[in-house]
C-alpha angles and dihedrals in degrees: 000000000000119000132221134192117233098236112294094323095110088236107132118189140162113290088245122038130191122251105210102187096101092057092076106005146048102001105071133264120343139183119248096211091049091050092051089050091053092049092051092045088053091055091048089051092054102263110148102168121079126177127205141143139204092248094057102102082349098274096338094094092062090047090052092052092044091056099039098043098036094098091053099033094129091054099054141061115227121198122192135166147229133190110088124101111226127194124226090278092051097253119143111254099169143301128311123177098152109145093244090052092050089053092049093048092049093052093047093047092050090056095047092046090049092228140111097226138037110221096204123013114192129194096234094211131359111259110217090199093063122056110243088230089063090049092051090046092053092051090046088060090053089051091050092056094044100250094114131032104190138017125226141178131210128211091350125155124242091254093052092047091054094049093049094045091054089063101036126002111258110223098191145001118216116202138144111277132158143127089297103032107061104150096122091064094072102062111342100063093058090051093049092049093048094049097039096244123153124231125225112190116206120202092022087162094053093252089304098311094106091056090071091239094112113081135174092267097043115131127204133214116256090249094049109110091212089077086077100038115109096226091054095052113117093242091056100038099077091055094045094046088059090055092050092046090056090053090045090057090056090047091051091052087058094046091251138117123247090252092053091050092050093050094043088053091054092048091050094058099072135352091231095059119105114181121205109208114183130220141160095205128079093215090055090047091056091046092052095047091053087066089078088071096047111104118204118203126218087257091052092051090048092051091049090053090050091053092048093044095051095069139016121242110249115238134016122285095249144001119288090246091057094043089055088068093057121106109230 
């Protein structure tokens, strides 16, 4: 597995990480033993970067990683997040990045992850009620006492990134980015490049749509969040399937799968980008990791842009409730 450095942070990780959210949250029922097997197969394949958060489960995702990665803790980088307010049942009830809450989340995450340090601690969503300087200062205190190694932001605007970075260097920004979600390119990428900050795209496979596995007649479990996502609505699926099929034809011509093409495209954009596709299946894991070896030519990239430019994607990238939490 190739490695990449997240900007100029000094944090080197595998070129492809593993987003672990779907193992316990958002995509329907899963099997614990199968999830552990995928995590261990990822390590054996050279993956060193694993992404989780307290709200995934809630809490159970961190526990899963703590148990599965404990034997190889010194060989991997674990990223987790703070910033949501959860009720007693673990449901999201708002945002909370008060310094005292950040401290409490860090201590709880350390216990669940069965570790003494968090490698990368992201603010999950920017909290407009708490100045970002106070957030960065709170994380700086955790760094000073050795509980956190690096600071990250998620779905933050260029202005917020600059303000945070002035207090404590930001190692990485995590935001949605894929063939059909390209918002960070307009303002954020230039800021990241200037400041030497890495970029970690989540949902680089469009929540599975860009793999080609989602068809017009696909059904979703009642607990699968895609049931409420605009792009997965039946009225939008037929249009979006056609877009994915055009990309799949290009992938097939290169002897690749649609997922490999989508990930190779993300990797080709900048050398400081490390996508974190998620999966609960070992065969999908291996398929995704092979994307690191897929080389796209200038002609390939041009053809992809022609395909994407020829038709708009139907439906927004997320629900209105989720978009309301984004810092823009």
